[in-house]
Structures are given as C-alpha cells and as structure tokens.
N, C-alpha and C positions, 0 to 999 in steps of 0.2 A: 522190921523192914526186910523184904526179901532180897535175894541176890541180884535181881534185875532193876533195883531202884524203886520198886513200888511197895506200898504198904497194904495191909489188909484191914478192912473195917470189921466190925464185930460179927458180920454175917459171913465172913470168909471170902468176900469178893475182893479181887485184886484191883486196887485203885492206884493210879499214878500219884507220886508224891506231889503235894500242893494242889490236888484236885478238890473240888467241892461236890458233895453229894446233896441233891435236893430231893426230898421225898415227895410222894404224891400228897401227903398230908400237908406238908409245907406249901406246896403249890396251891392246894385248895384253900388254905388259910390266907395266902396272899391274894388269891382270886376274890375271896370274900371281902378282904380289906379294900381292894380296888373297886369292887362293886359298891361298897358303902360310900366311897369317895365320889364315884360317878353319880350315885343316887342323890347324894347331898348337893353336888354341883348342879344337877338337873333341877332340884328343888329351888336352889338359889336363882338359877336362870329363869325359872318360871315366875318367881316373885319379881325379878327385874322386868320381865316382859309385861307383867301386869301393871307395874309402875309406869312403864313407858306408854302403855295403852291409856292409862288414866291421865298421864301428862298430855298426851295428844288430844284427848277429849277436852281437857281443861284449856289447852291452847285454842282449840276450835271455838269453845264457848267464849273465851276472852276476845278472840278475833271478831266474833259476831257482835259482842257488846260494844267493842270499840267502833265498829262500822255503824252501829245504830247511833252511838253518841256523835259520831262525825256527821251523819245525816241530819240529826236533830240540831246540831250546832249551826249548820248552814241554813236550815229552815228557820231557826230562831233569828239568825242574823238577817236573813232576807225579810222576814216579817217586821223586824225592828226598823229596817231601812224604809220599808213601805209605810209603816206607821209614822215614822219621823217625817217623811216627805208629805204624807197626808195631813199631819198636824200642822206642818209648816204652811201648807196651802190654806188650811182652815184659818190659821191665825192671820195670814195675809188677807184673806177674804173678809174676815171680821174687822180688820183694821181699816179697810177701805169703805166699809159700809156704815 
C-alpha cells in the first residue's frame, strides 16, 4: 500500500483501496453471456408466439364448428316441429275419413 491510501495492481497502476478493476476481457465475456441469455429468451418468446398463433387458429376453428352445430340444431328442431305438425294433421285427417 502506498502512503496515499492506494494500492498498486500488478501492472503498477495506482488503484484506490476497495476498488474493482474490470478488464476488457471480462467485459467481453459478460457481454457474450448476456447475448446468450437474450438469444435464448428470444427463442423462447418465438415458441410462445407460435403457440399463441396456433391457439388462436384452434379457437377460430372451434368457434366455426360451434356456430355450425348451433345452426343445424335449430334447423333440426324446426324440421321436427313441422314434421310433427304435419303428421298430426295427417293422423287427424285419416281418423275422420
């Protein structure tokens, strides 16, 4: 330690006590690590986006199928009502004759 409260590192540079020295190699390594995390996160988000798109198309398909079933249910119910009324009239007509 020197007389002004600073220490020297191995390169002879005066560094205040308690300081941290970060080299460009350490910065580069950290930058690469962050890059890998960002790339991994982007890949995960892309997969999630694909899943959401697939889910939306599934919902749209199910919605179309439900609408078709609802339409056919009402059509079948109407046809059954007409058929019942027609058969009732036919039975009444046959009973009078």
